[in-house]
C-alpha positions as CSV (number, residue, x, y, z in Angstrom):
1,M,0.0,0.0,0.0
2,G,2.9,2.3,0.7
3,A,4.2,1.9,-2.8
4,L,0.8,2.9,-4.2
5,N,0.8,6.0,-2.1
6,A,4.3,6.8,-3.3
7,Y,3.2,6.5,-6.9
8,R,0.2,8.8,-6.3
9,G,2.6,11.3,-4.7
10,V,4.9,11.3,-7.7
11,L,2.1,11.4,-10.2
12,S,0.5,14.4,-8.4
13,N,3.5,16.5,-9.5
14,S,2.0,18.0,-12.6
15,A,5.4,19.1,-14.0
16,L,6.6,15.5,-13.8
17,V,3.4,14.1,-15.4
18,R,3.8,16.6,-18.3
19,L,7.5,15.6,-18.7
20,L,6.7,11.9,-18.8
21,S,3.7,12.5,-21.2
22,G,6.0,14.5,-23.5
23,E,8.6,11.8,-23.5
24,F,6.0,9.2,-24.3
25,I,4.6,11.2,-27.1
26,S,8.1,12.0,-28.4
27,G,8.9,8.2,-28.5
28,I,5.7,7.6,-30.5
29,G,6.7,10.3,-32.9
30,D,10.2,8.9,-33.3
31,W,8.7,5.5,-34.1
32,L,6.2,6.9,-36.6
33,Y,8.9,8.9,-38.3
34,L,11.2,5.9,-38.7
35,V,8.3,3.7,-40.1
36,A,7.3,6.5,-42.5
37,L,10.9,6.9,-43.6
38,L,11.2,3.1,-44.3
39,V,8.0,3.1,-46.2
40,V,9.1,6.1,-48.4
41,V,12.5,4.5,-49.0
42,Y,11.0,1.2,-49.9
43,Q,8.3,2.6,-52.2
44,E,10.2,5.4,-53.8
45,S,13.7,4.1,-54.1
46,N,15.7,1.0,-54.8
47,D,18.8,2.9,-53.8
48,P,21.1,0.6,-51.8
49,L,22.8,3.6,-50.2
50,L,19.5,4.9,-48.7
51,L,18.5,1.5,-47.5
52,G,21.9,1.1,-45.9
53,I,21.5,4.4,-44.1
54,V,18.0,3.6,-42.9
55,G,19.1,0.2,-41.7
56,A,22.1,1.6,-39.8
57,A,19.9,4.3,-38.3
58,A,17.3,1.7,-37.2
59,I,20.0,-0.3,-35.4
60,R,21.2,2.8,-33.6
61,L,17.6,3.6,-32.6
62,G,17.0,0.1,-31.3
63,R,14.5,-0.7,-34.1
64,Y,15.8,-4.1,-34.9
65,E,12.9,-5.4,-36.8
66,D,13.0,-2.3,-39.1
67,A,16.8,-2.7,-39.4
68,E,16.3,-6.4,-40.4
69,A,13.8,-5.4,-43.0
70,A,16.0,-2.7,-44.5
71,A,19.1,-5.0,-44.5
72,R,17.2,-7.8,-46.2
73,R,15.8,-5.4,-48.8
74,H,19.2,-4.0,-49.4
75,L,20.8,-7.4,-49.8
76,A,18.1,-8.4,-52.3
77,L,18.9,-5.5,-54.6
78,P,21.4,-5.8,-57.5
79,P,24.9,-4.5,-56.6
80,S,25.5,-0.8,-56.8
81,A,27.6,0.6,-59.7
82,F,29.5,2.7,-57.2
83,G,32.1,1.4,-54.8
84,D,33.0,-2.2,-54.1
85,P,30.0,-4.5,-54.2
86,A,31.6,-7.0,-51.9
87,S,32.3,-4.4,-49.3
88,H,28.7,-3.1,-49.5
89,A,27.3,-6.7,-49.2
90,A,29.6,-7.5,-46.2
91,R,28.5,-4.3,-44.4
92,E,24.8,-5.1,-44.9
93,Q,25.4,-8.7,-43.8
94,V,26.8,-7.3,-40.6
95,H,23.8,-4.9,-40.1
96,L,21.4,-7.8,-40.7
97,A,23.3,-10.1,-38.3
98,H,23.3,-7.3,-35.7
99,A,19.6,-6.8,-36.1
100,L,19.0,-10.6,-35.9
101,A,21.2,-11.0,-32.8
102,A,19.4,-8.2,-31.0
103,Q,16.2,-10.0,-31.6
104,G,17.6,-13.3,-30.2
105,K,17.9,-15.0,-33.6
106,D,21.5,-16.1,-32.9
107,A,21.7,-19.1,-35.2
108,E,20.5,-17.1,-38.3
109,A,22.7,-14.2,-37.3
110,A,25.8,-16.5,-37.2
111,Q,24.9,-17.9,-40.6
112,V,24.5,-14.4,-42.1
113,L,27.6,-13.0,-40.4
114,A,30.0,-15.8,-41.4
115,P,30.6,-14.7,-45.0
116,A,31.2,-11.1,-44.0
117,L,33.7,-12.1,-41.3
118,G,35.4,-14.4,-43.7
119,D,35.7,-11.5,-46.3
120,Y,37.0,-9.1,-43.7
121,Q,39.6,-11.6,-42.4
122,D,40.8,-12.3,-46.0
123,R,41.1,-8.6,-46.6
124,K,43.0,-8.1,-43.3
125,Q,45.4,-10.9,-44.3
126,A,45.9,-9.2,-47.7
127,G,46.9,-5.9,-45.9
128,A,43.7,-3.9,-45.9
129,T,44.0,-0.9,-43.5
130,G,41.6,1.8,-44.8
131,T,39.3,3.7,-42.5
132,S,36.1,2.1,-43.9
133,F,37.7,-1.3,-43.6
134,R,38.8,-0.8,-40.0
135,L,35.4,0.5,-38.9
136,D,33.5,-2.2,-40.8
137,Y,35.7,-5.1,-39.6
138,A,35.6,-3.8,-36.0
139,E,31.8,-3.7,-36.1
140,A,31.7,-7.2,-37.6
141,L,33.9,-8.5,-34.8
142,Y,31.7,-6.7,-32.2
143,V,28.5,-8.3,-33.8
144,S,30.2,-11.7,-33.6
145,T,30.3,-11.3,-29.8
146,L,26.5,-10.9,-29.6
147,I,26.0,-14.5,-30.8
148,Q,28.6,-16.3,-28.7
149,A,27.4,-19.1,-26.5
150,P,27.5,-18.4,-22.8
151,D,29.9,-21.4,-22.2
152,P,33.6,-21.1,-21.5
153,A,34.6,-21.4,-25.2
154,G,32.0,-18.8,-26.2
155,R,33.2,-16.4,-23.5
156,A,36.8,-16.9,-24.7
157,A,35.8,-16.2,-28.3
158,R,33.9,-13.2,-27.2
159,R,36.9,-11.7,-25.3
160,Q,39.1,-12.4,-28.3
161,A,36.7,-10.7,-30.7
162,L,36.3,-7.7,-28.5
163,D,40.1,-7.4,-28.1
164,A,40.5,-7.6,-31.9
165,A,37.7,-5.1,-32.5
166,A,39.3,-2.7,-30.0
167,A,42.7,-3.2,-31.7
168,E,41.2,-2.3,-35.1
169,L,39.9,1.0,-33.6
170,S,43.1,1.7,-31.7
171,T,45.3,1.6,-34.8
172,A,43.1,4.1,-36.6
173,S,44.2,7.7,-36.7
174,A,43.1,10.1,-33.9
175,E,40.8,11.8,-36.4
176,V,39.1,8.6,-37.3
177,R,38.6,7.7,-33.7
178,Q,36.7,11.0,-33.3
179,L,34.1,10.0,-35.9
180,R,30.7,9.4,-34.4
181,E,30.6,5.9,-35.8
182,A,34.0,5.1,-34.3
183,R,33.1,6.6,-30.9
184,E,29.8,4.7,-30.8
185,L,31.5,1.4,-31.7
186,A,34.2,2.0,-29.1
187,R,31.4,2.6,-26.5
188,W,29.7,-0.6,-27.5
189,I,32.9,-2.5,-27.2
190,A,33.7,-1.0,-23.8
191,E,30.2,-1.8,-22.5
192,A,30.5,-5.4,-23.7
193,R,33.9,-5.7,-22.1
194,S,32.6,-4.4,-18.8
195,A,29.4,-6.5,-18.8
196,P,29.5,-9.5,-16.4
197,A,30.2,-12.9,-18.0
198,T,27.0,-14.9,-18.5
C-alpha cells in the first residue's frame, strides 16, 4: 500500500506528469517517423545507399525489426555501380546479423555474419587498412560477440573478438577515432567488455 501512495505522490506532481507524457509522445513520434521513412525509401527508391543508411539508423535507434527489413531489402537489390559491391554486401550482412542477434535470432545471425567475417579476415590478411575497412571489420567483430554461446569457449571467443575489435579501432588515426561511428563502436565494445560474463 505504501508503494501505491508513493506513486500517487509522484504522479501528483503536474510538471513530472507533463514531462513523462511529453517523453512518451516523443517516443511515438520517433517510431512513426522511422516507419514512415522506411516506407518512403521502400516505395520510392531502390537505392542501396539509402536503404543502408535507414538500416544503420534503425539499429542505432534500437528498431531491430526495421533494421532487419531494411538490410534484407538492401541485400536483395542488385549490386550498386558505385564502390566495391563485396564491401557493401559485407556491411549489410553485418547490419542484418546485428539486427537478428538483437532479436535473439542467434543461429540465423551467425549464418548471415560468417561470409562477412570471412571476407574481412581475408582482406585483413591481404593488408587492408583503410578507414572504412577498420570500422566495418571492428563492427563485424563486435557483432560476432553478440551471438557467442554463454559457455567457456563462447566467453573466450567473445573476449578475443572484443580485443580484436578494440585493436582495429586503436590503430586508426586520432581523427578517425573521433568520428561518431568510431566513438559509438568504441562505446559498444567498452560496454561489452565491462558486462558481467554470463
